[in-house]
PLY file of the C-alpha trace (Angstrom):
ply
format ascii 1.0
element vertex 302
property float x
property float y
property float z
element edge 301
property int vertex1
property int vertex2
end_header
0.33 0.17 -0.29
0.97 3.09 -0.93
1.91 6.27 1.24
1.14 10.02 0.84
4.42 11.78 0.34
4.09 15.45 0.52
6.70 17.20 -1.62
7.68 21.07 -2.39
6.24 21.48 -5.45
5.19 22.17 -8.65
5.93 18.68 -10.85
9.71 19.44 -11.52
11.02 20.35 -8.78
14.25 18.18 -7.21
12.46 17.57 -4.53
9.58 15.81 -6.67
12.57 13.80 -8.29
13.73 12.78 -5.44
10.15 12.12 -3.85
10.53 10.26 -6.79
12.99 7.47 -6.20
11.30 6.73 -3.02
9.35 3.02 -3.02
5.58 2.90 -2.67
4.86 6.15 -2.13
1.94 8.64 -3.59
3.89 11.96 -4.11
1.76 15.16 -3.23
2.83 18.84 -4.26
2.57 21.43 -1.50
3.26 25.03 -2.19
5.79 25.87 0.59
7.96 24.08 2.93
5.94 25.59 5.98
3.02 23.93 4.00
4.54 20.88 4.13
5.46 20.83 7.15
2.37 21.83 8.72
0.52 18.88 6.36
2.68 16.35 8.60
1.58 17.89 11.71
-1.94 17.95 10.76
-2.19 14.60 9.64
-3.09 15.52 6.35
-0.70 13.69 4.50
2.04 10.77 6.41
4.68 11.87 5.48
7.07 14.85 3.84
10.59 14.84 1.99
12.23 18.02 2.78
15.56 19.59 1.69
17.25 20.22 4.52
21.03 20.77 3.45
22.72 22.03 -0.01
26.35 21.09 -0.18
27.02 24.61 -1.73
24.59 26.98 0.23
24.26 24.96 3.28
20.91 24.29 5.60
17.86 25.26 4.40
16.38 26.93 6.61
12.72 27.02 6.24
13.30 23.73 7.15
15.73 23.04 10.33
13.64 26.01 11.76
10.25 24.27 11.30
11.76 21.11 12.87
13.14 22.94 15.95
10.49 25.20 16.78
7.51 25.31 14.98
6.04 20.92 14.73
6.84 17.77 16.54
8.36 15.39 13.67
10.46 12.52 13.69
13.13 12.22 10.72
13.43 8.53 9.82
15.46 8.34 6.21
18.19 10.62 4.38
18.15 10.86 0.72
21.62 12.75 -0.68
21.15 13.46 -3.76
23.33 14.90 -6.54
22.13 18.01 -8.32
23.04 19.64 -11.66
21.10 22.59 -12.14
20.06 23.89 -15.94
19.36 27.15 -17.46
15.77 26.94 -19.08
14.13 28.27 -21.50
11.27 28.84 -24.09
12.13 26.97 -27.76
14.54 29.42 -29.50
15.17 31.65 -27.03
19.28 31.85 -26.24
21.33 32.52 -23.16
22.24 36.11 -24.62
18.37 36.78 -25.21
17.10 36.36 -21.65
16.03 39.12 -19.76
15.25 38.24 -16.67
15.88 34.91 -14.88
13.92 32.88 -11.44
14.32 29.95 -9.44
14.08 29.01 -5.62
17.30 30.97 -3.39
19.21 28.12 -2.83
19.25 27.00 -6.51
20.38 31.01 -7.23
22.96 30.50 -4.51
24.51 28.42 -6.08
24.68 29.74 -9.32
25.92 33.46 -8.43
29.12 33.70 -10.26
27.12 32.48 -13.42
24.22 35.24 -13.27
27.04 37.58 -12.52
29.90 36.98 -15.17
26.35 37.43 -17.39
24.64 40.84 -15.97
22.04 38.60 -15.40
19.01 39.72 -13.23
17.64 37.36 -10.99
13.97 36.86 -9.20
13.44 34.08 -6.21
10.39 31.76 -6.02
8.87 28.80 -4.16
10.23 26.27 -5.86
12.88 25.54 -8.88
9.77 23.64 -10.98
7.39 27.14 -10.29
10.17 29.11 -11.58
9.94 26.55 -14.85
6.26 27.12 -14.91
6.67 30.96 -14.12
8.89 30.47 -17.64
6.46 28.95 -19.75
3.39 30.89 -19.16
5.47 34.19 -20.07
5.58 35.90 -22.81
8.99 37.74 -21.90
12.16 35.83 -22.70
12.76 34.75 -19.07
14.87 32.01 -18.16
14.53 29.44 -14.74
17.55 27.57 -13.24
15.93 24.01 -12.65
15.79 20.22 -13.51
16.03 19.07 -16.41
12.36 16.97 -15.39
11.18 20.45 -15.39
12.41 21.50 -18.16
9.86 18.65 -20.11
7.16 18.55 -17.94
6.88 22.72 -18.63
8.12 22.84 -22.16
11.57 24.41 -21.64
14.64 23.43 -23.22
17.99 23.50 -22.14
19.78 26.13 -22.98
22.90 26.10 -20.92
23.80 23.23 -18.33
25.56 22.26 -15.45
25.89 26.15 -14.24
26.32 25.33 -10.81
29.80 27.23 -9.54
31.67 24.82 -8.39
31.11 20.84 -8.66
30.53 18.06 -6.56
26.87 19.28 -5.72
24.48 17.66 -3.89
21.16 18.56 -1.61
20.25 16.34 1.45
16.44 15.62 1.74
14.86 13.87 4.87
11.64 12.11 5.19
9.90 12.87 8.49
6.62 11.79 9.41
4.95 12.85 13.17
4.91 9.94 15.79
7.17 6.90 14.50
10.81 6.82 15.13
13.28 4.05 12.74
14.52 1.04 13.03
17.56 0.67 14.13
20.17 -0.24 11.49
23.79 -0.46 13.17
24.72 2.69 10.56
21.80 5.40 12.01
22.17 9.13 12.98
20.21 10.65 15.11
19.75 14.47 15.20
18.76 16.77 18.38
18.35 20.30 19.43
20.00 21.51 22.52
18.39 24.36 24.41
20.61 26.57 27.35
18.45 27.74 29.91
21.36 30.69 30.60
24.66 31.09 28.44
27.42 30.35 30.24
31.62 30.45 29.85
32.31 26.68 28.99
28.27 25.48 28.02
29.10 24.54 24.73
32.17 22.58 25.94
29.64 20.70 28.20
27.69 19.66 26.09
30.94 18.08 23.71
32.10 16.69 26.19
29.18 14.47 26.80
29.54 13.39 23.24
33.44 12.73 23.20
33.60 11.15 26.62
31.40 8.21 24.92
33.42 8.16 21.73
29.94 9.69 19.90
31.58 10.89 16.52
29.20 14.21 15.89
28.89 14.96 12.06
27.46 18.54 12.28
27.14 21.23 14.82
24.96 24.86 14.43
23.83 27.40 15.91
20.25 28.61 14.97
18.44 31.95 16.69
16.01 30.92 19.12
13.92 33.75 17.64
13.77 34.93 21.26
16.52 38.47 21.28
19.77 38.57 19.83
22.30 36.56 20.70
20.16 33.64 21.83
21.38 30.89 20.48
20.42 27.12 20.51
22.91 24.15 19.19
21.19 21.62 16.25
23.52 18.57 16.54
23.46 15.37 14.07
25.92 12.44 15.48
26.62 9.38 14.43
24.19 6.40 15.81
20.76 5.38 17.54
18.39 6.48 20.44
18.20 2.74 21.39
22.07 2.54 21.63
22.73 2.48 25.40
25.75 5.43 24.87
23.60 7.46 22.95
20.71 6.97 25.08
22.81 7.97 28.25
24.33 10.23 26.59
20.87 12.52 26.05
19.63 11.10 29.59
22.99 12.63 30.74
22.29 16.18 28.40
18.60 17.05 29.31
19.33 16.24 33.15
22.54 18.40 33.73
22.82 20.89 31.11
20.22 21.54 28.48
16.81 20.46 27.32
16.99 18.58 24.76
14.44 17.53 21.15
14.81 14.92 20.03
14.77 14.81 15.96
15.11 11.26 14.83
17.52 8.32 15.12
17.34 7.29 11.43
19.75 5.21 8.54
21.92 7.13 6.46
23.44 6.81 3.09
26.99 5.91 2.12
29.22 3.69 3.85
31.66 6.06 5.58
29.24 5.74 8.54
29.41 1.89 8.78
33.11 1.66 8.61
33.78 4.68 11.05
30.41 3.30 14.06
32.43 -0.54 12.86
35.54 1.35 13.90
33.83 2.67 17.43
32.51 -0.27 18.16
35.55 -2.45 17.93
37.88 -0.55 20.21
35.07 -0.17 22.75
34.94 -4.70 22.66
38.82 -4.35 23.16
38.57 -1.36 25.79
35.61 -3.88 27.66
38.03 -7.04 27.10
40.75 -5.26 28.58
39.13 -3.55 31.66
37.26 -7.35 32.47
40.71 -9.46 32.30
42.14 -6.74 34.61
38.97 -7.10 37.13
39.02 -10.68 37.06
42.41 -10.39 39.08
41.32 -8.54 42.40
41.36 -9.96 45.19
38.81 -11.78 47.25
0 1
1 2
2 3
3 4
4 5
5 6
6 7
7 8
8 9
9 10
10 11
11 12
12 13
13 14
14 15
15 16
16 17
17 18
18 19
19 20
20 21
21 22
22 23
23 24
24 25
25 26
26 27
27 28
28 29
29 30
30 31
31 32
32 33
33 34
34 35
35 36
36 37
37 38
38 39
39 40
40 41
41 42
42 43
43 44
44 45
45 46
46 47
47 48
48 49
49 50
50 51
51 52
52 53
53 54
54 55
55 56
56 57
57 58
58 59
59 60
60 61
61 62
62 63
63 64
64 65
65 66
66 67
67 68
68 69
69 70
70 71
71 72
72 73
73 74
74 75
75 76
76 77
77 78
78 79
79 80
80 81
81 82
82 83
83 84
84 85
85 86
86 87
87 88
88 89
89 90
90 91
91 92
92 93
93 94
94 95
95 96
96 97
97 98
98 99
99 100
100 101
101 102
102 103
103 104
104 105
105 106
106 107
107 108
108 109
109 110
110 111
111 112
112 113
113 114
114 115
115 116
116 117
117 118
118 119
119 120
120 121
121 122
122 123
123 124
124 125
125 126
126 127
127 128
128 129
129 130
130 131
131 132
132 133
133 134
134 135
135 136
136 137
137 138
138 139
139 140
140 141
141 142
142 143
143 144
144 145
145 146
146 147
147 148
148 149
149 150
150 151
151 152
152 153
153 154
154 155
155 156
156 157
157 158
158 159
159 160
160 161
161 162
162 163
163 164
164 165
165 166
166 167
167 168
168 169
169 170
170 171
171 172
172 173
173 174
174 175
175 176
176 177
177 178
178 179
179 180
180 181
181 182
182 183
183 184
184 185
185 186
186 187
187 188
188 189
189 190
190 191
191 192
192 193
193 194
194 195
195 196
196 197
197 198
198 199
199 200
200 201
201 202
202 203
203 204
204 205
205 206
206 207
207 208
208 209
209 210
210 211
211 212
212 213
213 214
214 215
215 216
216 217
217 218
218 219
219 220
220 221
221 222
222 223
223 224
224 225
225 226
226 227
227 228
228 229
229 230
230 231
231 232
232 233
233 234
234 235
235 236
236 237
237 238
238 239
239 240
240 241
241 242
242 243
243 244
244 245
245 246
246 247
247 248
248 249
249 250
250 251
251 252
252 253
253 254
254 255
255 256
256 257
257 258
258 259
259 260
260 261
261 262
262 263
263 264
264 265
265 266
266 267
267 268
268 269
269 270
270 271
271 272
272 273
273 274
274 275
275 276
276 277
277 278
278 279
279 280
280 281
281 282
282 283
283 284
284 285
285 286
286 287
287 288
288 289
289 290
290 291
291 292
292 293
293 294
294 295
295 296
296 297
297 298
298 299
299 300
300 301
């Protein structure tokens, strides 16, 4: 049975492409990330696939702030998708004839140098596919930055290929649900938010020390304004491991009891082999150390 999975629409966006790669899904388009997260929170749809981070432009603020401040949702899966950005226009329009370029803010940021070198003005839209739709419906010689799928769906041609300022572009998407925590797989990641009651010297050091003392490898650390005044921040932390792991659970209990208020954003399987290698090495080191300690304790005299 297929599940309704929301994505940032309209059809043809990179979010749409990523959603199509999931099995047994019924993709449903939403106009904005705020609407998308709200639909999962209200139960209108079961899941949503949302962009969390781009290799060139960093965190997608609308996603992370929605998860941190606005909704009680869990990340249950991550998907990393290579991104190729193309300049799309109506048939017959050349690059030299383009008067204006439209796209999503993150896509525009990824082609900043390309646009500047050609003196092209840019306008933000709600998604890359919305930009393609606007270009297809306009009588002006506009262009959109988006995917080949968007060009195909809206009758546009690729007039310049792979125009991102830097190579190796990719976006991390996460699948979110309202109540379910994903089962452990042995190669998982956990995301949390740490809220401080007061900004004190060494507070971040105290937080990070809890992870270091348990050999938990951090994969991402970011401060976000709490929207409660200038200088007030919380910390978004991602690390290897699952909430069901003893050392992870113990670490979060320690943080919640002694240092900060913790919001759990999810434990979920990750893509790629590096985390499997790292977590395996940590487990092996802990097993070796445990055997070493057990051998010493066995020699304690009665």
